[in-house]
Backbone bond lengths (Angstrom), bond angles and torsions (degrees), N, CA, C in turn:
res aa  C-N    CA-C-N  psi(-1)  N-CA   C-N-CA  omega(-1)  CA-C   N-CA-C  phi
1 M - - - 1.442 - - 1.532 109.72 -
2 K 1.333 116.33 -37.38 1.455 121.40 178.32 1.531 110.47 -62.73
3 E 1.320 116.21 -41.31 1.468 120.61 178.20 1.530 110.21 -65.17
4 A 1.312 117.17 -43.39 1.468 120.66 179.67 1.524 110.80 -62.44
5 A 1.326 117.90 -38.93 1.470 121.50 178.82 1.522 111.05 -64.23
6 S 1.313 117.42 -32.51 1.470 120.40 -178.60 1.532 111.86 -64.94
7 Y 1.322 117.92 -25.10 1.467 121.16 178.64 1.537 112.65 -71.31
8 L 1.322 117.07 -14.10 1.464 120.83 178.02 1.527 111.80 -76.41
9 V 1.327 117.27 -22.81 1.463 121.54 -176.17 1.530 109.97 -68.65
10 G 1.331 115.10 134.51 1.459 121.63 -179.33 1.521 110.26 119.78
11 E 1.316 116.19 -174.19 1.463 121.72 179.04 1.521 109.26 -93.13
12 H 1.333 116.16 122.43 1.463 121.36 -176.87 1.524 109.96 -141.60
13 D 1.307 115.54 158.10 1.459 122.00 170.75 1.521 106.76 -89.87
14 F 1.321 117.05 110.32 1.463 122.14 -176.07 1.529 112.11 -95.31
15 R 1.331 117.53 26.66 1.464 122.42 -179.31 1.534 111.97 -52.00
16 N 1.321 117.88 -41.18 1.465 121.36 -177.11 1.525 113.00 -78.92
17 F 1.332 116.83 -1.02 1.454 121.45 178.24 1.524 110.71 -105.55
18 S 1.318 118.17 23.01 1.455 121.55 -178.43 1.524 110.79 -139.16
19 Q 1.334 114.91 152.57 1.462 120.16 177.38 1.524 111.55 -110.57
20 A 1.313 117.03 9.27 1.468 121.04 -176.88 1.522 111.21 -82.60
21 Q 1.326 114.99 165.30 1.459 120.79 171.93 1.527 106.81 -74.85
22 L 1.316 117.71 115.65 1.460 121.01 -168.18 1.522 114.65 -111.25
23 E 1.315 118.56 14.99 1.462 120.18 -174.95 1.520 112.55 -56.81
24 R 1.331 117.39 -43.13 1.466 121.18 -174.58 1.525 112.86 -111.11
25 Q 1.303 117.65 15.64 1.459 120.50 -176.39 1.525 110.74 -111.48
26 N 1.312 116.08 135.27 1.455 120.63 173.93 1.531 108.09 -73.47
27 T 1.305 118.25 122.72 1.460 121.89 -175.91 1.525 112.86 -103.80
28 V 1.324 116.67 8.17 1.468 120.42 177.36 1.526 108.21 -83.68
29 R 1.319 115.89 128.82 1.458 122.53 178.13 1.528 108.50 -133.16
30 V 1.321 115.56 155.82 1.461 121.68 175.36 1.525 107.58 -107.03
31 C 1.314 115.77 121.04 1.460 121.84 176.49 1.530 107.22 -98.40
32 F 1.326 116.41 117.01 1.459 121.43 -177.38 1.523 112.46 -83.73
33 A 1.335 117.01 -33.69 1.464 121.27 -179.04 1.521 109.58 -159.44
34 A 1.324 115.71 144.51 1.467 121.90 175.30 1.522 107.14 -146.80
35 D 1.327 116.23 126.15 1.459 119.20 -175.83 1.524 109.85 -148.45
36 I 1.301 114.96 152.91 1.463 122.37 177.19 1.515 107.34 -128.81
37 E 1.327 115.17 129.90 1.463 119.73 179.52 1.517 109.48 -133.97
38 Q 1.312 115.25 144.66 1.456 121.40 178.35 1.523 109.15 -76.25
39 V 1.321 116.37 139.46 1.462 121.90 177.74 1.530 107.39 -74.35
40 P 1.338 117.03 127.53 1.472 119.24 179.74 1.529 111.62 -56.20
41 N 1.310 115.93 139.06 1.473 124.20 178.13 1.529 113.71 65.57
42 M 1.326 117.83 13.47 1.468 121.27 176.64 1.523 107.28 -138.13
43 S 1.298 117.31 89.32 1.464 121.90 -171.56 1.528 114.36 -63.94
44 S 1.333 118.26 -21.32 1.459 119.51 -177.06 1.525 113.44 -103.20
45 M 1.346 117.59 10.27 1.454 119.55 -178.47 1.526 110.36 -123.74
46 C 1.348 114.77 136.36 1.460 121.18 179.03 1.520 109.75 -128.50
47 V 1.321 115.21 160.12 1.466 122.27 176.11 1.522 107.65 -117.84
48 F 1.323 116.03 129.65 1.455 122.13 177.50 1.516 107.99 -104.62
49 S 1.324 116.80 123.51 1.468 121.96 178.76 1.513 108.58 -116.68
50 I 1.330 115.98 134.07 1.462 120.29 178.43 1.532 108.71 -142.13
51 K 1.324 115.14 136.42 1.463 121.97 176.04 1.514 106.86 -122.87
52 A 1.326 116.11 126.62 1.461 120.24 -175.96 1.528 110.52 -148.47
53 S 1.320 114.92 168.75 1.463 121.04 179.38 1.525 112.25 -72.06
54 G 1.303 117.69 -16.58 1.459 123.23 178.90 1.518 109.51 172.15
55 F 1.316 116.01 169.77 1.453 120.85 -178.07 1.523 110.35 -132.94
56 L 1.312 115.60 149.82 1.459 122.56 175.81 1.527 109.12 -93.38
57 Y 1.329 115.46 164.50 1.459 121.15 179.47 1.529 110.49 -59.43
58 H 1.316 117.81 121.45 1.471 125.94 179.25 1.528 113.14 68.67
59 Q 1.321 118.34 13.88 1.469 120.54 -177.93 1.534 112.00 -59.93
60 I 1.306 117.91 -45.41 1.463 120.51 -177.08 1.528 110.06 -70.54
61 R 1.304 117.52 -39.82 1.475 120.73 177.85 1.530 111.13 -59.08
62 L 1.323 116.38 -45.46 1.465 120.18 180.00 1.527 111.88 -71.68
63 T 1.319 116.81 -34.08 1.470 120.37 176.33 1.519 110.23 -62.62
64 M 1.321 117.69 -44.02 1.464 120.85 179.62 1.529 111.13 -65.65
65 A 1.316 117.58 -35.62 1.462 120.17 176.94 1.520 110.80 -62.96
66 I 1.321 116.21 -41.82 1.467 120.34 -179.80 1.534 110.66 -69.05
67 L 1.318 117.42 -43.51 1.467 120.29 178.89 1.529 110.64 -64.76
68 G 1.324 117.20 -36.17 1.461 120.79 177.01 1.511 112.61 -64.30
69 K 1.323 116.92 -37.24 1.471 120.79 176.82 1.520 110.40 -65.81
70 K 1.329 116.96 -32.32 1.469 121.95 177.98 1.527 109.23 -61.85
71 I 1.342 117.63 -39.32 1.449 121.01 179.19 1.527 110.56 -67.51
72 L 1.322 116.59 -44.83 1.468 120.11 -176.90 1.519 112.20 -65.87
73 K 1.342 116.92 -36.06 1.462 119.88 -179.42 1.512 112.20 -81.43
74 G 1.332 116.22 -23.06 1.461 121.60 177.90 1.432 112.30 87.57
């Protein structure tokens, strides 16, 4: 999951990571950092941190869904 999060870093078109009406909206964002760390003393809980120039509607929710599927598929 940590490796998959690293692919978010950089300038990307996050159009597919949003549920908003995007006809007139610029969907390119710059992701400065994305990381996942396990919460100490809680083996089943992680914290996802992301720093970016901006976010689209539901972008983080959809990103977490995709990263979660990466864990399940291995």
